[in-house]
MARNUKE-493525 format. One line per 10 residues: number of its first residue (from 1); their letters; for each residue x, y, z of C-alpha. Coordinates in Angstrom, 1 decimal, padded with zeros to 4 digits. Each point is the difference from the previous one (the first is absolute). Layout:
<atoms>
NUM	A	X:Y:Z | ...
</atoms>
This chain:
<atoms>
1	MKRRDFCATA	-032.5:-052.5:024.4 | 001.2:-002.1:-002.8 | 003.6:000.5:-001.1 | -001.1:001.2:-003.5 | -002.3:002.6:001.5 | 002.7:001.1:002.4 | 002.5:000.5:-002.8 | -002.5:001.9:-002.0 | -000.7:002.3:002.9 | 003.7:000.4:000.7
11	ALATGFGLAG	000.6:000.9:-003.6 | -002.8:002.5:000.0 | 001.4:001.6:003.1 | 003.5:000.1:-001.5 | -001.4:001.6:-003.1 | -001.7:002.8:002.1 | 003.2:000.4:001.9 | 002.0:000.5:-003.2 | -002.6:002.3:-001.4 | 000.1:002.1:003.2
21	SAHAETKWDF	003.8:000.1:-000.2 | 000.0:001.1:-003.7 | -002.5:002.7:000.8 | 002.2:001.3:002.9 | 003.0:000.3:-002.3 | 000.2:003.0:-002.2 | 002.3:000.1:-003.1 | 001.1:003.2:-001.7 | 002.0:000.6:-003.2 | 002.7:002.7:000.2
31	ATAYPAINFH	001.0:001.3:-003.5 | 003.4:001.6:-000.4 | 002.1:000.8:-003.0 | 003.6:-000.4:001.3 | 002.2:-003.1:000.2 | 000.3:-001.9:003.2 | 003.6:001.2:000.4 | -001.1:003.6:000.2 | 000.1:001.6:003.4 | -003.7:001.0:-000.3
41	SKNNQQFVDD	-000.9:-003.6:-000.7 | 002.0:-001.2:002.9 | -001.7:002.5:002.3 | -003.4:-001.1:-001.4 | 000.8:-003.6:000.7 | 000.9:000.8:003.6 | -003.3:001.8:000.3 | -001.8:-003.1:-001.3 | 001.9:-002.2:002.5 | -000.8:002.4:002.9
51	VAAATKGALK	-003.7:-000.1:-000.8 | 000.0:-003.8:-000.3 | 001.7:-000.3:003.4 | -002.2:002.6:001.7 | -003.3:-001.6:-001.2 | 001.3:-003.6:000.5 | -000.6:-000.7:-003.7 | -003.6:001.3:000.0 | 001.0:002.6:-002.6 | 002.2:-001.3:-002.7
61	IQPHFGASLF	001.4:002.5:-002.5 | 001.6:-001.3:-003.2 | 002.4:002.5:-001.6 | 000.4:-000.2:-003.8 | 003.4:001.5:-000.9 | 001.3:001.2:-003.3 | -003.3:001.1:-001.4 | -001.0:-003.7:-000.2 | -003.7:000.8:001.0 | -000.5:003.4:-001.5
71	KMPEIKRAVQ	002.4:002.4:-001.9 | 001.0:003.1:001.9 | -002.5:002.4:-001.7 | -002.8:-002.5:000.8 | 000.6:-000.6:003.7 | -001.6:003.1:001.5 | -003.2:-000.6:-002.0 | 000.1:-003.7:001.0 | -000.1:000.9:003.7 | -002.7:002.6:-000.6
81	TGNAQMGEFF	-002.3:-002.6:-001.7 | 000.8:-002.8:002.4 | 001.8:-002.2:-002.6 | 002.9:000.1:002.5 | -000.5:000.7:003.6 | 003.3:001.8:000.3 | 002.4:001.6:-002.3 | 003.2:002.1:-000.3 | 000.4:002.8:-002.5 | 002.3:002.8:-000.8
91	LVSFQNEAQI	-001.8:003.2:001.0 | 001.4:002.4:-002.6 | -001.1:-002.2:-002.8 | -003.6:001.0:000.8 | 000.5:003.7:000.0 | -002.3:000.6:-003.0 | -002.8:-001.7:002.1 | 000.6:002.4:003.0 | 002.8:002.5:000.1 | 000.6:-000.8:003.7
101	FGADGLPFLV	001.4:-003.4:-001.0 | 002.9:001.9:-001.7 | 001.0:002.2:002.9 | 003.0:-002.2:001.0 | 001.2:000.0:-003.6 | 000.5:003.8:-000.2 | 003.6:000.8:-000.9 | 002.3:001.3:002.7 | -002.8:000.6:002.5 | 001.8:-002.2:002.6
111	KDYDEAFKLY	003.7:-000.3:000.6 | 000.1:-003.2:002.2 | -002.0:-002.8:001.6 | -000.9:002.2:003.0 | -001.7:002.6:-002.2 | -001.5:-002.8:-002.1 | -001.7:-001.4:003.1 | -001.3:003.5:000.9 | -001.4:000.4:-003.5 | -001.8:-003.4:000.5
121	QAQKPYLESI	-001.6:001.2:003.2 | -001.3:003.1:-001.8 | -001.2:-002.1:-002.9 | -001.5:-002.9:002.0 | -003.4:001.5:000.9 | -000.7:000.8:-003.7 | 001.1:-003.5:-001.1 | -002.3:-001.6:002.6 | -002.9:002.2:-001.1 | 000.4:-000.8:-003.7
131	LDKQGQSLLY	000.5:-003.7:000.6 | -003.0:-000.2:002.3 | -002.2:001.3:-002.7 | 001.4:-002.7:-002.3 | -000.9:-002.8:002.4 | 003.5:-000.4:001.3 | 001.9:000.6:003.3 | 003.7:000.9:000.2 | 001.9:-002.5:002.1 | 003.5:001.3:-000.4
141	SVAWPPQSIY	002.3:001.8:-002.3 | 003.8:-000.4:-000.4 | 002.5:002.2:-001.8 | 002.3:-001.0:-002.8 | 003.6:001.2:000.0 | 000.5:003.4:-001.6 | -000.5:000.1:-003.8 | 003.1:000.7:-002.1 | 001.0:-000.1:-003.7 | 001.3:-003.1:-001.8
151	SNKQINSAAD	001.4:000.5:-003.5 | 002.0:-001.6:-002.7 | 002.0:003.2:-000.6 | 001.4:002.8:002.1 | -002.5:002.6:001.2 | 001.6:003.4:000.9 | -003.1:002.2:-000.6 | -003.7:-000.4:-000.8 | 001.0:000.6:-003.7 | 001.7:-003.4:000.1
161	LKGLKWRVYS	-003.4:-001.7:000.6 | -001.4:001.4:-003.2 | -001.1:-002.8:-002.4 | 000.7:-002.7:002.6 | -002.5:-002.9:000.1 | -001.2:000.7:003.5 | -002.0:-002.5:002.1 | -002.9:001.5:001.8 | -002.3:-001.5:002.7 | -002.1:003.0:001.0
171	PTTARIGELV	-001.3:003.3:-001.3 | 002.9:001.8:001.7 | 002.7:-002.1:-001.7 | -001.8:000.4:-003.3 | -000.2:003.8:000.5 | 003.7:000.2:000.9 | 000.8:-001.9:-003.1 | -002.0:002.5:-002.1 | 001.6:003.0:001.6 | 003.5:-001.2:-000.6
181	GAQPVTIQEA	-000.7:-001.2:-003.6 | 000.3:-003.7:000.7 | -002.2:-002.7:-001.6 | -002.3:-001.3:002.8 | -000.8:-003.8:-000.2 | -002.3:-001.6:002.6 | 001.6:-003.2:001.4 | -000.9:-002.0:003.1 | 002.7:-001.3:002.2 | -000.5:-003.6:-001.0
191	ELSQALATGV	000.8:001.0:-003.6 | 003.1:002.1:000.8 | 002.7:-002.5:-000.9 | -001.5:-000.9:-003.3 | -000.6:003.7:-000.9 | 003.6:000.8:000.6 | 001.3:-003.1:-001.8 | -002.0:000.9:-003.1 | 000.7:003.7:000.1 | -003.5:001.0:000.6
201	IEGLITSSAT	001.3:002.3:002.8 | 003.5:001.5:000.5 | -000.5:001.7:003.4 | -002.3:000.4:002.9 | -000.5:001.5:003.4 | -000.6:-002.6:002.8 | 001.3:-001.2:003.3 | 003.3:-001.7:000.8 | -002.1:-003.0:001.1 | -001.7:-000.4:-003.3
211	GADNKLYEHL	003.3:000.3:-001.8 | 001.6:-002.7:002.2 | -003.0:-002.4:-000.2 | -000.1:000.2:-003.7 | 003.8:000.1:-000.6 | -000.2:003.2:-002.0 | 003.8:000.0:000.1 | -000.1:-002.6:-002.7 | -001.4:002.5:-002.4 | 000.8:003.5:001.3
221	KYFYKVQAWI	003.3:001.6:001.0 | -000.9:003.1:002.0 | -001.9:000.7:003.2 | -000.4:003.7:000.8 | -000.9:000.5:003.7 | -002.5:002.8:-000.5 | -002.4:-001.3:002.7 | -003.0:001.8:-001.6 | -002.7:-001.4:002.2 | -000.9:-002.8:002.4
231	PKNAVTVNKK	-003.3:-001.7:-001.2 | -002.0:-002.6:001.8 | -001.9:-003.2:-000.4 | -003.4:-000.3:001.6 | -001.5:-003.2:001.3 | -003.8:000.1:000.2 | -002.8:-002.3:000.9 | -003.5:-000.3:-001.4 | -002.3:001.6:002.6 | -002.8:-002.6:-000.2
241	AFAALPKAEQ	002.6:-002.9:000.5 | 001.5:001.8:003.0 | -003.4:000.8:001.5 | -001.0:-003.7:-000.2 | 002.9:-001.0:002.3 | -000.6:-000.5:003.8 | 001.2:003.0:002.1 | 003.0:-002.0:001.3 | 001.2:-000.8:-003.5 | -000.5:003.7:-001.1
251	DAVRKAAAAA	002.2:001.0:002.9 | 002.6:-002.6:-001.0 | 000.1:001.3:-003.6 | 000.3:003.6:001.2 | 002.8:-000.8:002.5 | 001.9:-002.0:-002.6 | -000.4:002.9:-002.5 | 001.4:002.6:002.4 | 003.0:-002.3:000.6 | 000.4:-000.5:-003.8
261	EERGWKSSRE	000.0:003.8:-000.6 | 002.6:000.7:002.7 | 002.2:-003.0:-001.1 | -000.4:000.9:-003.7 | 001.3:003.6:000.4 | 003.0:-001.2:001.9 | 000.7:-002.7:-002.5 | -000.2:002.5:-002.9 | 002.9:002.0:001.5 | 002.1:-003.2:000.4
271	VDARSLETLK	-000.9:-001.3:-003.5 | 001.1:003.3:-001.6 | 003.5:-000.3:001.3 | 000.2:-003.7:-000.9 | -001.4:000.5:-003.5 | 002.4:002.8:-000.8 | 002.8:-002.4:000.9 | -001.5:-002.7:-002.2 | -000.2:002.4:-003.0 | 003.6:001.0:000.6
281	NGGMQIIEPS	001.2:-003.6:000.2 | -001.9:-000.7:-003.2 | 002.1:002.5:-001.8 | -002.3:003.0:000.0 | 001.6:003.4:000.7 | -001.7:001.8:002.9 | 000.4:003.7:-000.7 | -000.8:003.2:001.9 | -002.0:002.2:-002.4 | 001.6:003.2:-001.3
291	AQLMGDLGKV	-001.3:003.4:001.2 | -001.2:000.6:-003.6 | -002.1:-003.2:000.0 | -001.5:000.7:003.5 | -000.7:003.6:-001.0 | -001.8:-001.1:-003.2 | -002.0:-002.7:001.8 | -000.9:002.5:002.7 | -001.6:002.3:-002.6 | -001.9:-003.0:-001.4
301	GDVVVKEWLE	-001.1:-000.9:003.5 | -001.3:003.5:000.6 | -002.2:-000.3:-003.1 | -001.3:-003.4:001.0 | -000.9:001.1:003.5 | -001.7:003.1:-001.3 | -002.1:-002.0:-002.4 | -000.9:-002.6:002.7 | -001.2:002.7:002.3 | -002.3:001.4:-002.7
311	KAGPDGKALL	-001.5:-003.4:-000.6 | -000.2:-001.0:003.7 | -001.8:003.1:001.1 | -000.7:000.9:003.6 | 000.8:-003.5:001.3 | 003.3:000.0:-001.7 | 000.9:003.4:001.5 | -001.2:-001.0:003.5 | 002.1:-003.2:-000.3 | 003.2:001.9:-000.9
321	DAFNKSK	-000.7:002.7:002.6 | -000.3:-002.7:002.7 | 003.2:-001.6:-001.2 | 002.0:003.3:-000.1 | -001.3:000.8:003.5 | 001.3:-003.3:001.3 | 003.5:000.4:-001.2
</atoms>
């Protein structure tokens, strides 16, 4: 064989080899809305690393933090349509789409992380069923720290919330705003600092972690530890993309997801304590709410839960019955 023919044959073989290698390697996009410093994002990065290690690089998942690929309201739909193979979204933000998504945002339904996890177990079958019909599979879900009130003024009762420009992120937070006479304003997390700096909002209910990540102590003075609910993020995968994986890679994803869920819940507890310290060190007053405020909010919560049950129907009742039975 002439050298020129040998080189051509070798090049052709190399080309087929590269093509085969490229075909064997699968790349996914993972859309998220939170900054890389957020504990959810760090947990997601560990999940990505675990999958890469378990599949020896055959499945490469690229996380896109800080809503850099899709904005939070767009992520769930992006996974459903296959524009992103994976995504993370805040469940309660999609309550209007399916009331079940809002179960973990019901006020004062749970008192701590243990009860929040039991509520998740009761909610999970319904979540999986809804997502399945939408072309997605639930991989894992991780709780945020308890939601509490941030304000630029002292809040001793629900009456003190009247007229306050109140940031909302879900139907429940909007309804609470209406019931207490606040002015609901929809603001995504990525826009929080600017909204506070420009006076678009004056108060909100969110987690200690969100407050610490976004340095809310630079704009607000008071944090009332009402611990109204413990909501969750969900990480989902497009069903077709997942089904296209070899069985070994599917197993690797599922195993990494289970580890991410367990790790994430543990991390959430730890982050809550650290974040409260960060808020305090930043000059924010961490205040135990008055009996009057808790009583007022409890009445508001009763209204919200009652309205949710009416909308959620038999599935909502069955979910809460299962949760109450597990306590």
